[in-house]
C-alpha positions in Angstrom: 28.9 -4.0 -12.6 25.5 -4.8 -11.4 22.9 -2.4 -10.1 19.4 -3.4 -8.6 17.5 -0.5 -9.6 14.0 0.2 -7.5 11.4 -0.8 -9.6 8.0 -2.4 -8.8 7.9 -4.6 -5.7 11.0 -7.1 -7.1 13.6 -4.3 -8.6 15.5 -4.9 -11.8 19.3 -5.6 -12.2 21.1 -3.0 -14.2 24.2 -4.6 -15.8 26.8 -2.0 -16.8 30.5 -2.3 -18.3 33.0 -2.6 -15.7 35.4 -0.9 -17.6 32.6 2.6 -17.7 33.2 5.0 -15.1 30.2 4.9 -12.9 29.0 6.7 -9.7 26.7 5.4 -8.0 24.6 7.7 -5.9 22.5 6.3 -2.7 21.6 7.6 1.0 24.9 7.8 3.3 24.0 4.8 5.7 21.3 5.2 8.3 20.9 4.4 11.7 17.4 1.8 12.3 15.5 1.9 15.3 16.0 -1.7 17.2 12.3 -1.1 18.7 10.5 1.7 16.8 7.3 1.1 18.8 8.9 2.1 22.2 11.0 4.5 20.6 7.4 5.7 19.6 6.3 5.3 22.8 8.9 7.6 23.9 8.0 10.2 21.5 4.0 10.3 22.2 5.5 10.7 25.9 8.2 13.4 25.5 6.9 15.3 22.1 8.5 17.9 20.6 6.5 21.1 21.1 3.7 20.2 23.1 2.2 18.1 25.8 2.1 14.2 26.1 0.0 12.6 24.1 -1.9 10.9 26.6 -2.5 14.5 28.2 -4.5 15.8 25.1 -6.5 12.8 24.5 -7.5 13.5 28.1 -8.9 16.6 27.2 -10.6 15.6 23.6 -13.5 13.1 23.3 -12.6 12.0 19.4 -10.3 12.5 17.0 -9.1 12.1 13.4 -6.0 10.5 12.1 -4.7 11.5 8.7 -2.6 9.2 6.7 -1.1 9.2 3.1 -2.3 7.1 0.3 -0.9 3.9 -1.5 1.8 6.1 -3.1 3.4 6.2 0.0 5.5 3.3 1.9 4.4 4.8 5.2 4.8 2.1 7.9 1.3 2.6 9.4 1.1 -1.2 10.0 3.6 0.0 13.3 2.3 3.2 14.1 -1.4 3.3 14.0 -1.5 0.4 16.7 0.4 1.9 18.8 -1.3 5.5 18.2 -4.8 4.3 18.6 -3.9 2.0 21.5 -2.6 5.1 23.6 -5.7 7.1 22.3 -8.5 4.5 23.8 -6.6 4.0 27.1 -6.4 7.5 27.7 -10.3 8.4 27.2 -11.5 8.0 23.7 -13.7 5.8 22.4 -12.4 3.5 19.3 -16.0 4.5 18.0 -14.8 8.4 17.8 -11.7 8.1 15.9 -11.5 7.9 12.9 -8.4 7.4 10.2 -8.9 9.6 7.2 -6.3 8.7 3.9 -5.2 11.7 2.4 -5.8 11.1 -1.1 -5.7 14.5 -2.0 -7.0 14.9 -6.1 -6.3 10.9 -6.0 -8.8 8.3 -6.6 -9.8 6.6 -3.0 -8.0 3.6 -1.4 -10.4 0.8 -1.2 -10.4 -2.9 -0.3 -7.4 -5.1 -0.3 -5.9 -1.7 -1.3 -6.8 0.2 1.5 -5.9 -2.7 4.4 -2.0 -2.3 2.7 -2.3 1.2 3.5 -3.7 1.2 6.8 -1.4 -2.1 7.9 -3.1 -3.6 10.2 -6.6 -6.1 10.3 -6.9 -4.5 13.9 -7.2 -1.2 13.4 -9.2 -2.1 9.8 -11.4 -3.6 12.4 -11.6 -1.3 15.6 -11.9 2.6 14.4 -13.8 4.7 11.2 -11.0 4.7 7.9 -12.4 6.6 5.4 -11.0 8.3 2.0 -10.9 12.2 1.5 -12.6 13.2 -1.6 -11.5 16.8 -3.2 -14.3 17.3 -5.1 -17.4 16.9 -2.9 -18.2 20.2 -1.6 -20.6 19.0 1.5 -17.4 17.4 3.2 -15.3 21.0 3.0 -15.3 23.7 5.5 -14.5 27.0 3.9 -11.6 28.7 6.2 -11.2 32.0 4.5 -8.5 32.9 2.3 -4.6 33.2 2.9 -2.8 36.6 2.3 -2.3 35.5 -1.4 -5.7 34.7 -1.8 -5.8 31.0 -1.9 -9.2 30.1 -1.0 -8.8 27.6 2.1 -11.1 24.3 2.5 -10.8 21.6 4.5 -12.2 18.4 5.2 -14.5 18.5 7.9 -14.0 15.4 9.6 -10.5 16.9 10.1 -11.4 20.5 10.9 -14.2 19.5 13.0 -11.7 16.5 15.1 -11.2 17.6 18.7 -8.2 16.1 18.5 -6.2 16.3 14.9 -3.3 14.1 14.2 -1.1 13.3 11.0 1.0 10.6 10.0 3.5 11.4 7.6 6.8 10.0 5.6 9.7 12.6 5.7 11.2 12.8 2.5 12.2 14.6 -0.4 9.5 16.4 -1.9 10.3 17.9 -5.8 7.6 21.0 -5.0 7.5 21.3 -0.8 10.7 20.6 -0.1 10.4 18.1 1.8 7.1 15.7 2.0 5.1 15.0 5.4 3.4 17.1 8.5 1.7 20.1 6.6 1.5 18.4 3.1 -1.4 15.4 4.7 -3.5 18.4 5.1 -2.6 20.3 2.2 -3.2 19.0 -0.3 -4.0 15.6 1.4 -7.3 16.7 2.8 -8.1 20.0 1.2 -11.3 21.1 -1.9 -10.4 20.9 -5.3 -10.2 24.6 -5.3 -7.2 24.7 -2.9 -5.5 22.3 -4.5 -5.6 23.6 -7.8 -4.4 27.2 -6.4 -1.4 26.2 -4.6 -0.2 23.8 -7.4 -0.9 26.8 -10.1 2.2 28.1 -11.9 2.3 31.0 -10.6 3.1 29.5 -7.3 5.5 26.3 -8.8 7.6 28.8 -10.9 8.6 30.8 -8.2 12.3 30.2 -6.7 12.9 27.5 -4.4 10.2 25.6 -5.0 11.9 22.2 -5.2 13.4 19.4 -3.3 14.7 20.0 0.0 14.1 23.5 0.4 11.7 24.4 3.3 12.5 27.9 4.7 12.7 29.8 1.3 9.8 27.7 -0.1 6.7 30.2 -0.9 4.6 26.5 -1.6 6.2 25.5 1.9 4.8 29.0 3.5 1.8 28.9 2.1 1.1 25.7 3.3 2.1 26.3 6.5 -0.3 29.4 6.3 -3.5 27.1 5.7 -2.8 25.0 8.6 -2.1 28.0 10.9 -5.8 28.7 9.9 -7.0 25.4 10.7 -5.4 25.6 14.6 -3.9 23.0 16.4 -2.8 20.3 14.9 0.1 17.2 16.0 2.3 14.9 13.7 3.8 11.8 13.7 6.7 11.9 11.6 8.5 8.9 10.2 11.9 8.6 8.4 13.1 5.2 6.6 16.4 3.5 5.0 16.1 2.1 1.4 15.2 -1.0 2.5 12.3 0.9 4.1 13.3 0.3 8.0 12.5 2.7 10.3 15.4 5.3 11.1 13.3 8.2 13.1 10.1 8.6 14.4 8.8 11.6 16.6 6.0 13.0 17.4 4.5 16.9 18.4 3.3 20.1 17.3 2.9 19.7 13.8 5.2 22.5 12.5 8.1 21.9 14.8 8.2 18.2 15.0 7.9 18.3 10.9 11.3 20.8 11.2 13.1 18.1 13.8 12.8 15.5 11.5 13.8 17.5 8.0 16.8 18.3 10.1 17.0 14.7 11.2 16.9 13.2 7.2 18.9 16.0 5.6 22.2 14.5 5.9 21.5 11.3 5.2 19.4 12.1 1.4 21.0 15.1 0.1 24.0 13.9 -1.9 26.9 16.6 -2.8 28.7 16.0 -6.3 30.9 17.6 -7.8 30.2 16.7 -11.6 27.6 16.5 -14.0 26.9 13.7 -16.5 25.6 13.1 -19.9 24.2 9.7 -19.5 21.9 9.6 -16.3 20.1 6.6 -14.9 17.6 6.7 -12.5 13.7 5.5 -11.1 10.7 6.1 -10.3 11.7 4.7 -6.7 10.2 1.4 -7.0 6.6 0.1 -5.5 4.0 1.8 -4.1 5.8 5.3 -6.0 6.1 3.9 -9.3 2.3 2.7 -9.7 1.9 5.3 -12.7 3.4 7.7 -15.0 2.1 10.6 -13.1 4.8 9.9 -9.9 7.3 8.9 -12.2 8.2 12.5 -12.8 9.4 13.1 -9.4 12.3 10.7 -9.9 13.2 12.8 -13.1 13.0 15.8 -11.5 15.2 14.5 -8.4 18.2 13.8 -11.0 18.2 16.9 -12.7 21.5 18.6 -11.2 23.8 16.1 -12.2 22.3 16.0 -15.5 24.5 18.2 -18.0 22.7 19.7 -20.6 21.9 18.2 -23.5 22.2 14.9 -21.7 20.4 11.8 -21.7 18.3 10.9 -18.4 16.9 7.5 -18.6 14.4 6.6 -15.9 12.9 2.8 -15.1 9.5 2.6 -13.4 6.7 -0.1 -13.6 3.3 1.8 -14.2 1.2 -0.9 -13.1 -1.8 1.3 -13.0 -1.2 3.2 -16.1 -0.5 6.5 -16.9 -2.4 8.1 -14.0 -5.5 10.3 -13.9 -7.8 10.9 -16.8 -7.2 14.5 -16.3 -3.4 14.1 -16.2 -3.9 12.0 -19.5 -5.6 15.2 -21.1 -2.8 17.1 -19.7 -0.4 15.1 -21.4 -2.5 15.1 -24.9 -2.5 19.1 -24.4 1.4 19.0 -24.2 1.6 16.7 -27.5 -1.0 19.4 -29.6 0.6 22.4 -28.6 4.1 21.9 -27.7 5.6 23.0 -24.6 6.3 26.8 -25.0 2.5 27.3 -25.6 1.7 24.8 -22.6 4.0 26.9 -20.1 2.4 30.3 -21.9 -1.3 28.9 -21.5 -0.6 27.9 -17.7 1.9 31.0 -16.5 -0.8 33.1 -15.1 -3.3 31.3 -14.5 -5.0 31.5 -10.4 -6.4 27.9 -10.8 -4.2 25.0 -12.2 -6.5 22.4 -14.5 -6.3 19.2 -12.6 -2.4 17.5 -12.3 -1.4 19.7 -15.2 1.4 20.6 -12.5 3.1 17.5 -13.2 3.7 17.9 -17.1 4.8 21.6 -16.0 7.7 19.6 -13.7 8.3 17.5 -16.3 8.8 20.6 -19.0 11.7 21.8 -16.3 13.7 18.3 -17.2 12.5 18.1 -20.7 14.9 21.7 -21.3 17.8 20.2 -19.7 18.0 16.6 -21.9 16.5 14.1 -23.2 13.8 11.7 -20.7 13.8 8.2 -21.9 12.0 5.7 -20.1 11.7 1.8 -19.6 8.2 0.3 -18.1 7.1 -2.8 -18.9 3.2 -2.1 -17.9 2.6 1.1 -19.7 0.0 0.3 -22.5 0.7 1.7 -26.0 -1.1 4.8 -25.9 -0.1 5.4 -22.7 3.6 5.4 -23.9 2.6 7.7 -26.5 1.1 10.3 -23.7 4.2 10.4 -21.8 5.9 12.6 -24.5 9.8 11.0 -23.6 11.5 8.0 -25.5 10.1 4.6 -24.6 13.5 2.5 -23.9 12.9 -1.3 -24.8 16.2 -2.6 -23.9 18.2 -0.1 -21.1 21.6 -2.1 -21.8 21.8 -0.9 -25.9 19.8 2.5 -25.1 22.6 3.2 -22.0 25.2 2.1 -24.8 24.1 4.1 -27.3 24.1 6.8 -25.5 27.6 6.8 -23.8 29.1 6.1 -27.6 27.0 8.9 -28.7 28.6 11.1 -26.3 32.1 9.3 -26.3 31.7 9.9 -22.8 31.6 6.6 -20.3 30.9 8.9 -17.3 27.7 7.2 -16.0 25.6 7.8 -12.9 23.0 5.8 -11.3 20.2 6.7 -8.9 18.6 3.4 -7.9 16.3 4.8 -5.2 15.0 7.8 -7.5 13.1 10.5 -5.8 14.3 9.6 -2.0 17.5 10.7 -2.4 18.3 14.1 -3.9 22.1 14.7 -5.4 23.2 18.4 -5.1 25.8 19.5 -7.6 28.5 21.5 -6.1 31.5 22.8 -8.4 34.5 22.4 -7.6 36.7 24.9 -6.0 40.2 25.7 -7.4 41.7 23.4 -4.7 39.9 20.5 -6.0 40.9 21.3 -9.7 44.1 19.2 -9.9 46.8 21.8 -12.0 48.6 18.8 -14.8 
């Protein structure tokens, strides 16, 4: 059997013996919008939980639009032109519209990469395009604290805008439940102190901070409280299928419209499965998510529910940009020096995390369950050592060895990695055959 795995821009074919018992987990078939722009315009006219966008724009003199950075495959080239054209036709001058890349603590997107993110030369030429910088104190406004004491400091360009709109991709997220909506604001345009506070282990280790959990997710609740402290915001939410075609788009109140998008996407990306496996094969999601090892951790976590304790999880990720940030590399070095137990002990009671240490924390959740193996054609030797996982030279040989070692030909493959979440459901007595 040949399975095309999501890997970089081109994909990577994976050949497995036909005599093995192979389970492939993909999203359920999704509807595709025949005319996404027309659907988007209809969403602007008939929004979720607010007035039509044309009416909102008439009452405001300027607008700030948040978009995701290079790591998310958001179809901004479809969305932004239609959004900006409606804003300008409703009276907002192009010079008064800012598109702000919600980088969080990630690096800025510039040059050709920025054009790739925006997806439209016309947008680049007609409105201001800027990056968020979490370390620039003067760029942020203090809006107080949440009930749990999280300092709320957000980018003033968004806070002070008359009309605030976020454009986000709604997909599973290993901490926030689902991406998009409020995540564009926090961590997207938050100050470093705010970001490191909501990523502290004291929050992330709580029950409910996981893929596909929203209502009972403490991190989601903290983010919603921050959004409410900011005031009225609106969202364009988009859902794409495995081929990156648009399946759903809506517009409206940031919380209500986001929940509507989550309700749409859940049945497609949450896949129930009644068995666990000793050999699990997944991916970092392909380009652009698998540009670095930091983002690769999401693919590992997404597969954890079908990994039998003590089993092997194999993940393929191109990692064309290397390990990730310098701060993340330092966290991984610390893990190597002190080991998993001491690492967790050091972070459990901190009120603010060190930058990017949360990704190391998430990797350890998987490492507790089984052994992690990584195939990457781009990581340097020094970076491979920092991953703290077993490097793979040949996927075919490594998987063959795993099957032989366990004496179990059952193998599960998740080609799209973190974009689809297998949910283990134990078989009921009626489902168990009696011999």
